[in-house]
py3Dmol code that shows the C-alpha trace and the ligand (Angstrom):
import py3Dmol

protein = """\
ATOM      1  CA  UNK A   1      23.499 173.010  70.145  1.00  0.00           C
ATOM      2  CA  UNK A   2      22.966 176.623  69.046  1.00  0.00           C
ATOM      3  CA  UNK A   3      19.820 178.404  70.113  1.00  0.00           C
ATOM      4  CA  UNK A   4      17.751 179.643  67.169  1.00  0.00           C
ATOM      5  CA  UNK A   5      14.374 180.533  68.632  1.00  0.00           C
ATOM      6  CA  UNK A   6      13.272 183.404  70.788  1.00  0.00           C
ATOM      7  CA  UNK A   7       9.854 183.623  72.397  1.00  0.00           C
ATOM      8  CA  UNK A   8       8.249 187.000  73.073  1.00  0.00           C
ATOM      9  CA  UNK A   9       5.333 186.743  75.515  1.00  0.00           C
ATOM     10  CA  UNK A  10       3.342 189.887  74.710  1.00  0.00           C
ATOM     11  CA  UNK A  11      -0.154 188.929  75.804  1.00  0.00           C
ATOM     12  CA  UNK A  12      -0.187 190.845  79.120  1.00  0.00           C
ATOM     13  CA  UNK A  13      -2.578 193.732  79.707  1.00  0.00           C
ATOM     14  CA  UNK A  14       0.040 196.340  80.631  1.00  0.00           C
ATOM     15  CA  UNK A  15      -2.164 197.734  83.404  1.00  0.00           C
ATOM     16  CA  UNK A  16       0.629 199.858  84.854  1.00  0.00           C
ATOM     17  CA  UNK A  17       0.532 201.925  81.704  1.00  0.00           C
ATOM     18  CA  UNK A  18      -3.204 202.589  81.410  1.00  0.00           C
ATOM     19  CA  UNK A  19      -4.857 204.332  79.684  1.00  0.00           C
ATOM     20  CA  UNK A  20      -2.316 204.184  76.823  1.00  0.00           C
ATOM     21  CA  UNK A  21      -2.411 200.369  76.794  1.00  0.00           C
ATOM     22  CA  UNK A  22      -6.215 200.277  76.510  1.00  0.00           C
ATOM     23  CA  UNK A  23      -6.128 200.019  72.717  1.00  0.00           C
ATOM     24  CA  UNK A  24      -2.395 199.729  72.053  1.00  0.00           C
ATOM     25  CA  UNK A  25       0.100 197.015  73.009  1.00  0.00           C
ATOM     26  CA  UNK A  26       2.648 198.063  75.617  1.00  0.00           C
ATOM     27  CA  UNK A  27       5.353 196.591  73.388  1.00  0.00           C
ATOM     28  CA  UNK A  28       4.616 199.158  70.667  1.00  0.00           C
ATOM     29  CA  UNK A  29       5.349 202.091  72.990  1.00  0.00           C
ATOM     30  CA  UNK A  30       8.234 203.992  71.408  1.00  0.00           C
ATOM     31  CA  UNK A  31      11.573 204.789  72.955  1.00  0.00           C
ATOM     32  CA  UNK A  32      12.349 207.749  70.686  1.00  0.00           C
ATOM     33  CA  UNK A  33      11.350 206.535  67.210  1.00  0.00           C
ATOM     34  CA  UNK A  34      11.448 202.765  67.713  1.00  0.00           C
ATOM     35  CA  UNK A  35       8.955 200.511  69.492  1.00  0.00           C
ATOM     36  CA  UNK A  36      10.130 198.496  72.482  1.00  0.00           C
ATOM     37  CA  UNK A  37       9.509 195.219  70.685  1.00  0.00           C
ATOM     38  CA  UNK A  38      11.877 196.160  67.852  1.00  0.00           C
ATOM     39  CA  UNK A  39      14.715 196.733  70.326  1.00  0.00           C
ATOM     40  CA  UNK A  40      13.923 193.271  71.680  1.00  0.00           C
ATOM     41  CA  UNK A  41      13.999 191.562  68.283  1.00  0.00           C
ATOM     42  CA  UNK A  42      17.271 193.352  67.461  1.00  0.00           C
ATOM     43  CA  UNK A  43      18.772 191.977  70.667  1.00  0.00           C
ATOM     44  CA  UNK A  44      17.591 188.450  69.788  1.00  0.00           C
ATOM     45  CA  UNK A  45      19.054 188.681  66.278  1.00  0.00           C
ATOM     46  CA  UNK A  46      22.373 189.922  67.648  1.00  0.00           C
ATOM     47  CA  UNK A  47      22.440 186.746  69.753  1.00  0.00           C
ATOM     48  CA  UNK A  48      21.797 184.650  66.618  1.00  0.00           C
ATOM     49  CA  UNK A  49      18.130 183.943  67.472  1.00  0.00           C
ATOM     50  CA  UNK A  50      16.286 184.663  64.249  1.00  0.00           C
ATOM     51  CA  UNK A  51      13.199 182.485  64.589  1.00  0.00           C
ATOM     52  CA  UNK A  52      10.929 184.792  66.492  1.00  0.00           C
ATOM     53  CA  UNK A  53       7.772 183.492  68.172  1.00  0.00           C
ATOM     54  CA  UNK A  54       5.173 185.775  69.706  1.00  0.00           C
ATOM     55  CA  UNK A  55       2.631 184.707  72.276  1.00  0.00           C
ATOM     56  CA  UNK A  56       0.010 187.335  71.606  1.00  0.00           C
ATOM     57  CA  UNK A  57      -3.445 188.145  72.845  1.00  0.00           C
ATOM     58  CA  UNK A  58      -6.388 190.321  71.942  1.00  0.00           C
ATOM     59  CA  UNK A  59      -5.525 193.859  70.847  1.00  0.00           C
ATOM     60  CA  UNK A  60      -1.946 193.042  69.817  1.00  0.00           C
ATOM     61  CA  UNK A  61      -2.333 193.188  66.049  1.00  0.00           C
ATOM     62  CA  UNK A  62      -0.029 196.218  65.783  1.00  0.00           C
ATOM     63  CA  UNK A  63       2.907 193.931  66.629  1.00  0.00           C
ATOM     64  CA  UNK A  64       2.188 191.673  63.648  1.00  0.00           C
ATOM     65  CA  UNK A  65       1.802 194.677  61.377  1.00  0.00           C
ATOM     66  CA  UNK A  66       5.094 196.152  62.578  1.00  0.00           C
ATOM     67  CA  UNK A  67       6.956 193.047  61.430  1.00  0.00           C
ATOM     68  CA  UNK A  68       5.354 193.050  57.988  1.00  0.00           C
ATOM     69  CA  UNK A  69       5.605 195.179  54.860  1.00  0.00           C
ATOM     70  CA  UNK A  70       3.342 198.214  54.610  1.00  0.00           C
ATOM     71  CA  UNK A  71       2.881 198.551  50.857  1.00  0.00           C
ATOM     72  CA  UNK A  72       1.019 201.874  50.835  1.00  0.00           C
ATOM     73  CA  UNK A  73       3.585 203.480  53.096  1.00  0.00           C
ATOM     74  CA  UNK A  74       6.533 202.068  51.150  1.00  0.00           C
ATOM     75  CA  UNK A  75       5.001 203.311  47.905  1.00  0.00           C
ATOM     76  CA  UNK A  76       4.363 206.736  49.411  1.00  0.00           C
ATOM     77  CA  UNK A  77       7.944 207.335  50.549  1.00  0.00           C
ATOM     78  CA  UNK A  78       9.695 205.521  47.673  1.00  0.00           C
ATOM     79  CA  UNK A  79      12.603 207.562  46.333  1.00  0.00           C
ATOM     80  CA  UNK A  80      12.424 210.105  49.167  1.00  0.00           C
ATOM     81  CA  UNK A  81      15.006 210.647  51.903  1.00  0.00           C
ATOM     82  CA  UNK A  82      12.589 209.035  54.345  1.00  0.00           C
ATOM     83  CA  UNK A  83      13.132 205.560  52.919  1.00  0.00           C
ATOM     84  CA  UNK A  84      16.235 205.034  55.020  1.00  0.00           C
ATOM     85  CA  UNK A  85      14.135 205.435  58.166  1.00  0.00           C
ATOM     86  CA  UNK A  86      12.748 201.975  57.415  1.00  0.00           C
ATOM     87  CA  UNK A  87      16.163 200.356  56.830  1.00  0.00           C
ATOM     88  CA  UNK A  88      16.390 198.902  60.350  1.00  0.00           C
ATOM     89  CA  UNK A  89      12.979 197.240  60.385  1.00  0.00           C
ATOM     90  CA  UNK A  90      13.279 196.026  56.756  1.00  0.00           C
ATOM     91  CA  UNK A  91      16.575 194.439  57.671  1.00  0.00           C
ATOM     92  CA  UNK A  92      14.993 192.592  60.608  1.00  0.00           C
ATOM     93  CA  UNK A  93      12.059 191.392  58.501  1.00  0.00           C
ATOM     94  CA  UNK A  94      14.479 189.994  55.908  1.00  0.00           C
ATOM     95  CA  UNK A  95      16.599 188.163  58.467  1.00  0.00           C
ATOM     96  CA  UNK A  96      13.905 186.673  60.705  1.00  0.00           C
ATOM     97  CA  UNK A  97      10.873 184.444  60.558  1.00  0.00           C
ATOM     98  CA  UNK A  98       7.890 185.390  62.715  1.00  0.00           C
ATOM     99  CA  UNK A  99       5.357 182.986  64.200  1.00  0.00           C
ATOM    100  CA  UNK A 100       2.351 183.834  66.315  1.00  0.00           C
ATOM    101  CA  UNK A 101       0.228 181.927  68.735  1.00  0.00           C
ATOM    102  CA  UNK A 102      -2.490 183.267  70.982  1.00  0.00           C
ATOM    103  CA  UNK A 103      -2.844 183.009  74.729  1.00  0.00           C
ATOM    104  CA  UNK A 104      -6.614 182.945  75.147  1.00  0.00           C
ATOM    105  CA  UNK A 105      -6.740 183.532  78.895  1.00  0.00           C
ATOM    106  CA  UNK A 106      -3.955 185.507  80.571  1.00  0.00           C
ATOM    107  CA  UNK A 107      -2.894 183.070  83.283  1.00  0.00           C
ATOM    108  CA  UNK A 108       0.600 184.413  83.883  1.00  0.00           C
ATOM    109  CA  UNK A 109       4.067 184.406  82.330  1.00  0.00           C
ATOM    110  CA  UNK A 110       4.580 180.680  82.944  1.00  0.00           C
ATOM    111  CA  UNK A 111       1.321 179.931  81.145  1.00  0.00           C
ATOM    112  CA  UNK A 112       2.295 182.276  78.284  1.00  0.00           C
ATOM    113  CA  UNK A 113       5.583 180.392  77.859  1.00  0.00           C
ATOM    114  CA  UNK A 114       3.740 177.062  77.921  1.00  0.00           C
ATOM    115  CA  UNK A 115       1.419 178.432  75.213  1.00  0.00           C
ATOM    116  CA  UNK A 116       4.535 179.075  73.118  1.00  0.00           C
ATOM    117  CA  UNK A 117       5.404 175.370  73.097  1.00  0.00           C
ATOM    118  CA  UNK A 118       3.821 174.900  69.668  1.00  0.00           C
ATOM    119  CA  UNK A 119       6.190 177.439  68.118  1.00  0.00           C
ATOM    120  CA  UNK A 120       9.275 176.354  70.081  1.00  0.00           C
ATOM    121  CA  UNK A 121       9.102 172.565  69.843  1.00  0.00           C
ATOM    122  CA  UNK A 122      11.738 170.455  71.531  1.00  0.00           C
ATOM    123  CA  UNK A 123      14.842 172.631  71.640  1.00  0.00           C
ATOM    124  CA  UNK A 124      16.410 175.230  73.946  1.00  0.00           C
ATOM    125  CA  UNK A 125      15.082 178.739  73.353  1.00  0.00           C
ATOM    126  CA  UNK A 126      15.362 182.335  74.522  1.00  0.00           C
ATOM    127  CA  UNK A 127      12.564 184.303  76.205  1.00  0.00           C
ATOM    128  CA  UNK A 128      12.615 188.070  75.974  1.00  0.00           C
ATOM    129  CA  UNK A 129      10.200 190.379  77.764  1.00  0.00           C
ATOM    130  CA  UNK A 130      10.255 193.452  75.574  1.00  0.00           C
ATOM    131  CA  UNK A 131       9.192 195.857  78.322  1.00  0.00           C
ATOM    132  CA  UNK A 132      12.562 195.208  79.993  1.00  0.00           C
ATOM    133  CA  UNK A 133      14.764 197.239  77.682  1.00  0.00           C
ATOM    134  CA  UNK A 134      18.406 196.182  77.959  1.00  0.00           C
ATOM    135  CA  UNK A 135      21.612 197.644  76.626  1.00  0.00           C
ATOM    136  CA  UNK A 136      24.574 195.306  77.058  1.00  0.00           C
ATOM    137  CA  UNK A 137      28.073 196.683  77.605  1.00  0.00           C
ATOM    138  CA  UNK A 138      29.973 194.926  74.852  1.00  0.00           C
ATOM    139  CA  UNK A 139      27.356 192.441  73.711  1.00  0.00           C
ATOM    140  CA  UNK A 140      23.595 192.391  74.081  1.00  0.00           C
ATOM    141  CA  UNK A 141      22.298 190.623  77.182  1.00  0.00           C
ATOM    142  CA  UNK A 142      20.834 187.676  75.266  1.00  0.00           C
ATOM    143  CA  UNK A 143      24.130 187.230  73.382  1.00  0.00           C
ATOM    144  CA  UNK A 144      25.964 187.144  76.719  1.00  0.00           C
ATOM    145  CA  UNK A 145      23.543 184.462  77.912  1.00  0.00           C
ATOM    146  CA  UNK A 146      23.778 182.416  74.702  1.00  0.00           C
ATOM    147  CA  UNK A 147      27.559 182.294  75.246  1.00  0.00           C
ATOM    148  CA  UNK A 148      27.011 181.015  78.775  1.00  0.00           C
ATOM    149  CA  UNK A 149      24.536 178.385  77.560  1.00  0.00           C
ATOM    150  CA  UNK A 150      27.283 176.807  75.455  1.00  0.00           C
ATOM    151  CA  UNK A 151      29.195 176.251  78.680  1.00  0.00           C
ATOM    152  CA  UNK A 152      26.395 175.098  81.023  1.00  0.00           C
ATOM    153  CA  UNK A 153      23.734 173.578  78.693  1.00  0.00           C
ATOM    154  CA  UNK A 154      20.954 174.359  81.168  1.00  0.00           C
ATOM    155  CA  UNK A 155      18.371 177.081  81.762  1.00  0.00           C
ATOM    156  CA  UNK A 156      19.771 180.537  82.502  1.00  0.00           C
ATOM    157  CA  UNK A 157      18.030 183.555  84.036  1.00  0.00           C
ATOM    158  CA  UNK A 158      19.419 187.076  83.889  1.00  0.00           C
ATOM    159  CA  UNK A 159      19.587 188.820  87.245  1.00  0.00           C
ATOM    160  CA  UNK A 160      20.252 192.296  88.551  1.00  0.00           C
ATOM    161  CA  UNK A 161      20.915 193.642  92.028  1.00  0.00           C
ATOM    162  CA  UNK A 162      17.979 195.827  93.042  1.00  0.00           C
ATOM    163  CA  UNK A 163      17.443 197.968  96.164  1.00  0.00           C
ATOM    164  CA  UNK A 164      15.850 196.022  99.066  1.00  0.00           C
ATOM    165  CA  UNK A 165      12.654 198.123  98.831  1.00  0.00           C
ATOM    166  CA  UNK A 166      12.145 196.978  95.219  1.00  0.00           C
ATOM    167  CA  UNK A 167      12.499 193.201  95.627  1.00  0.00           C
ATOM    168  CA  UNK A 168       8.714 192.682  96.033  1.00  0.00           C
ATOM    169  CA  UNK A 169       8.286 193.516  92.326  1.00  0.00           C
ATOM    170  CA  UNK A 170      10.487 190.654  91.075  1.00  0.00           C
ATOM    171  CA  UNK A 171      11.295 186.993  91.194  1.00  0.00           C
ATOM    172  CA  UNK A 172      14.258 186.775  93.577  1.00  0.00           C
ATOM    173  CA  UNK A 173      16.919 184.066  93.610  1.00  0.00           C
ATOM    174  CA  UNK A 174      19.296 182.548  96.109  1.00  0.00           C
ATOM    175  CA  UNK A 175      22.303 180.773  94.709  1.00  0.00           C
ATOM    176  CA  UNK A 176      25.683 179.260  95.171  1.00  0.00           C
ATOM    177  CA  UNK A 177      28.310 181.539  93.613  1.00  0.00           C
ATOM    178  CA  UNK A 178      30.259 179.679  90.914  1.00  0.00           C
ATOM    179  CA  UNK A 179      32.306 182.608  89.638  1.00  0.00           C
ATOM    180  CA  UNK A 180      32.034 186.358  89.243  1.00  0.00           C
ATOM    181  CA  UNK A 181      28.370 187.116  88.449  1.00  0.00           C
ATOM    182  CA  UNK A 182      27.429 183.450  87.923  1.00  0.00           C
ATOM    183  CA  UNK A 183      25.323 181.518  90.446  1.00  0.00           C
ATOM    184  CA  UNK A 184      23.814 178.070  90.581  1.00  0.00           C
ATOM    185  CA  UNK A 185      20.230 178.637  91.715  1.00  0.00           C
ATOM    186  CA  UNK A 186      19.242 176.937  94.976  1.00  0.00           C
ATOM    187  CA  UNK A 187      16.126 178.957  95.788  1.00  0.00           C
ATOM    188  CA  UNK A 188      13.708 181.262  94.053  1.00  0.00           C
ATOM    189  CA  UNK A 189      10.660 183.188  95.201  1.00  0.00           C
ATOM    190  CA  UNK A 190       8.183 185.214  93.138  1.00  0.00           C
ATOM    191  CA  UNK A 191       7.449 188.736  94.376  1.00  0.00           C
ATOM    192  CA  UNK A 192       8.354 188.189  98.051  1.00  0.00           C
ATOM    193  CA  UNK A 193       6.462 190.462 100.469  1.00  0.00           C
ATOM    194  CA  UNK A 194       8.524 193.515 101.588  1.00  0.00           C
ATOM    195  CA  UNK A 195      11.228 192.497 104.049  1.00  0.00           C
ATOM    196  CA  UNK A 196      11.011 188.780 103.202  1.00  0.00           C
ATOM    197  CA  UNK A 197      13.236 188.575 100.115  1.00  0.00           C
ATOM    198  CA  UNK A 198      16.032 186.005 100.481  1.00  0.00           C
ATOM    199  CA  UNK A 199      18.450 188.262  98.526  1.00  0.00           C
ATOM    200  CA  UNK A 200      18.470 191.369  96.359  1.00  0.00           C
ATOM    201  CA  UNK A 201      19.189 189.407  93.157  1.00  0.00           C
ATOM    202  CA  UNK A 202      16.146 189.994  90.971  1.00  0.00           C
ATOM    203  CA  UNK A 203      15.255 188.119  87.791  1.00  0.00           C
ATOM    204  CA  UNK A 204      14.793 190.382  84.781  1.00  0.00           C
ATOM    205  CA  UNK A 205      13.090 189.691  81.468  1.00  0.00           C
ATOM    206  CA  UNK A 206      15.722 187.527  79.770  1.00  0.00           C
ATOM    207  CA  UNK A 207      15.784 183.750  79.946  1.00  0.00           C
ATOM    208  CA  UNK A 208      17.277 180.823  78.124  1.00  0.00           C
ATOM    209  CA  UNK A 209      15.197 177.737  78.793  1.00  0.00           C
ATOM    210  CA  UNK A 210      15.687 174.074  78.042  1.00  0.00           C
ATOM    211  CA  UNK A 211      12.554 172.399  76.626  1.00  0.00           C
ATOM    212  CA  UNK A 212      11.946 170.160  79.670  1.00  0.00           C
ATOM    213  CA  UNK A 213      10.543 173.368  81.204  1.00  0.00           C
ATOM    214  CA  UNK A 214       7.302 172.715  79.292  1.00  0.00           C
ATOM    215  CA  UNK A 215       6.543 169.480  81.122  1.00  0.00           C
ATOM    216  CA  UNK A 216       7.373 171.150  84.410  1.00  0.00           C
ATOM    217  CA  UNK A 217       5.063 174.066  83.534  1.00  0.00           C
ATOM    218  CA  UNK A 218       2.261 171.620  82.769  1.00  0.00           C
ATOM    219  CA  UNK A 219       2.557 170.324  86.329  1.00  0.00           C
ATOM    220  CA  UNK A 220       2.899 173.792  87.906  1.00  0.00           C
ATOM    221  CA  UNK A 221      -0.092 174.973  89.926  1.00  0.00           C
ATOM    222  CA  UNK A 222      -1.054 178.655  89.986  1.00  0.00           C
ATOM    223  CA  UNK A 223       1.114 180.516  92.490  1.00  0.00           C
ATOM    224  CA  UNK A 224       1.470 184.199  93.416  1.00  0.00           C
ATOM    225  CA  UNK A 225      -1.561 186.255  92.207  1.00  0.00           C
ATOM    226  CA  UNK A 226      -3.240 183.028  91.038  1.00  0.00           C
ATOM    227  CA  UNK A 227      -0.957 182.967  87.974  1.00  0.00           C
ATOM    228  CA  UNK A 228       1.227 180.146  86.652  1.00  0.00           C
ATOM    229  CA  UNK A 229       4.650 181.503  87.503  1.00  0.00           C
ATOM    230  CA  UNK A 230       7.781 180.713  85.511  1.00  0.00           C
ATOM    231  CA  UNK A 231       9.793 181.121  88.730  1.00  0.00           C
ATOM    232  CA  UNK A 232       7.926 178.188  90.344  1.00  0.00           C
ATOM    233  CA  UNK A 233       8.748 175.987  87.341  1.00  0.00           C
ATOM    234  CA  UNK A 234      12.366 177.163  87.297  1.00  0.00           C
ATOM    235  CA  UNK A 235      12.773 176.354  90.970  1.00  0.00           C
ATOM    236  CA  UNK A 236      11.644 172.813  90.284  1.00  0.00           C
ATOM    237  CA  UNK A 237      14.046 172.635  87.336  1.00  0.00           C
ATOM    238  CA  UNK A 238      16.863 173.955  89.559  1.00  0.00           C
ATOM    239  CA  UNK A 239      16.173 171.183  92.085  1.00  0.00           C
ATOM    240  CA  UNK A 240      15.847 168.421  89.503  1.00  0.00           C
ATOM    241  CA  UNK A 241      18.660 169.580  87.208  1.00  0.00           C
ATOM    242  CA  UNK A 242      20.465 172.918  87.178  1.00  0.00           C
ATOM    243  CA  UNK A 243      19.536 176.557  86.612  1.00  0.00           C
ATOM    244  CA  UNK A 244      22.145 179.279  86.311  1.00  0.00           C
ATOM    245  CA  UNK A 245      21.559 182.895  87.333  1.00  0.00           C
ATOM    246  CA  UNK A 246      23.717 185.393  85.477  1.00  0.00           C
ATOM    247  CA  UNK A 247      24.418 188.979  86.505  1.00  0.00           C
ATOM    248  CA  UNK A 248      24.419 190.544  83.050  1.00  0.00           C
ATOM    249  CA  UNK A 249      26.766 193.304  81.995  1.00  0.00           C
ATOM    250  CA  UNK A 250      24.875 196.371  80.924  1.00  0.00           C
ATOM    251  CA  UNK A 251      21.826 198.452  81.812  1.00  0.00           C
ATOM    252  CA  UNK A 252      18.170 197.605  82.066  1.00  0.00           C
ATOM    253  CA  UNK A 253      15.117 199.834  82.115  1.00  0.00           C
ATOM    254  CA  UNK A 254      11.713 198.632  83.320  1.00  0.00           C
ATOM    255  CA  UNK A 255       9.702 200.216  80.534  1.00  0.00           C
ATOM    256  CA  UNK A 256       6.505 198.642  81.883  1.00  0.00           C
ATOM    257  CA  UNK A 257       6.546 201.461  84.460  1.00  0.00           C
ATOM    258  CA  UNK A 258       6.297 205.157  83.659  1.00  0.00           C
ATOM    259  CA  UNK A 259       9.497 205.981  85.604  1.00  0.00           C
ATOM    260  CA  UNK A 260      11.558 203.333  83.787  1.00  0.00           C
ATOM    261  CA  UNK A 261      10.115 204.369  80.474  1.00  0.00           C
ATOM    262  CA  UNK A 262      11.088 208.026  81.019  1.00  0.00           C
ATOM    263  CA  UNK A 263      14.596 207.010  82.185  1.00  0.00           C
ATOM    264  CA  UNK A 264      15.038 204.831  79.082  1.00  0.00           C
ATOM    265  CA  UNK A 265      13.877 207.653  76.820  1.00  0.00           C
ATOM    266  CA  UNK A 266      16.342 210.108  78.361  1.00  0.00           C
ATOM    267  CA  UNK A 267      19.158 207.534  78.228  1.00  0.00           C
ATOM    268  CA  UNK A 268      18.537 206.779  74.543  1.00  0.00           C
ATOM    269  CA  UNK A 269      18.204 210.444  73.671  1.00  0.00           C
ATOM    270  CA  UNK A 270      21.529 211.305  75.290  1.00  0.00           C
ATOM    271  CA  UNK A 271      23.502 208.193  74.365  1.00  0.00           C
ATOM    272  CA  UNK A 272      22.088 207.189  70.995  1.00  0.00           C
ATOM    273  CA  UNK A 273      20.108 209.997  69.375  1.00  0.00           C
ATOM    274  CA  UNK A 274      22.522 212.863  70.046  1.00  0.00           C
ATOM    275  CA  UNK A 275      25.429 210.649  68.902  1.00  0.00           C
ATOM    276  CA  UNK A 276      23.895 209.911  65.497  1.00  0.00           C
TER     277      UNK A 276
END
"""
ligand_1 = """\
29
LIG
P 3.961 191.788 83.411
O 3.134 191.498 84.608
O 5.158 192.620 83.553
O 3.143 192.491 82.268
O 4.274 190.415 82.667
P 1.681 192.946 82.132
O 0.734 192.022 82.784
O 1.518 193.184 80.661
O 1.758 194.387 82.791
P 1.131 195.032 84.104
O 1.888 194.431 85.246
O -0.332 194.722 84.084
O 1.411 196.498 83.914
C 5.549 190.119 82.164
C 5.494 189.739 80.698
O 4.712 188.586 80.530
C 3.708 188.782 79.558
C 3.509 190.273 79.480
O 3.061 190.631 78.177
C 4.892 190.810 79.789
O 5.718 190.844 78.641
N 2.512 188.055 79.994
C 2.085 188.126 81.284
C 1.819 187.273 79.084
O 2.186 187.197 77.889
N 0.724 186.584 79.508
C 0.287 186.639 80.796
O -0.729 185.960 81.110
C 0.988 187.438 81.696
"""
view = py3Dmol.view(width=600, height=400)
view.addModel(protein, "pdb")
view.setStyle({"model": 0}, {"cartoon": {"style": "trace"}})
view.addModel(ligand_1, "xyz")
view.setStyle({"model": 1}, {"stick": {}})
view.zoomTo()
view.show()
């Protein structure tokens, strides 16, 4: 079964980026001239996931407007050389459908994904956290994972090796190595205290989930920070069925932090902008 839907949980407050995120969604922050969320939707489309579902919250209207036509603007620049600057986003709008549902109280990523159930239904789906900006080597990261899903038919999380002093910021997995870069998850812990991480394999913001995750999430109690954690639900799924962890091929920038955002900007400037 091909995956068609991709969920974008974008309801978080983005507190690491205050004050800019006070009145503006983190996902609209630009890397050069394109907002983070557009890179994310492009990656989903490349993987064949064209039914885009957003789990939004208060103050996120700019995301809806970005994926819509702006008639005044289009009229203003019609016939000018600037029209081509909208080619990329117009192309996405034509190819995709966009659905929105609201998370009323921000009770964590697991809760945001559960909120997305109404737009996902009963089929496997991708989850993309747009503040993790990824550039795959030959294929986008989600496309790499969609390929793997065909083989395993179970939930897949993308992982990256991180320095030991950084593991407390991530969900961390332990797994049985199946082949190069592919593990069957046997353990998982959300944001382990410094020095207590079971490995340095950190989960990043790309998932493919099978729909039984929703029932597991319904039964998942709040965990770390009092939030409903997707890692807790995935651990249960790993024990009951199977979850694969996949060391993706490419680069990732944590654009939810100022340092990652600056690194991503420099990387895109040097590797994309100057090559245009
Ligand atoms: P993060 O913890 O990285 O994002 O959540 P945040 O809360 O927006 O940012 P900080 O940590 O305060 O700076 C990971 C992803 O999950 C979404 C966020 O929007 C982000 O994409 N999320 C998180 C929700 O949609 N709802 C939640 O209740 C929590």
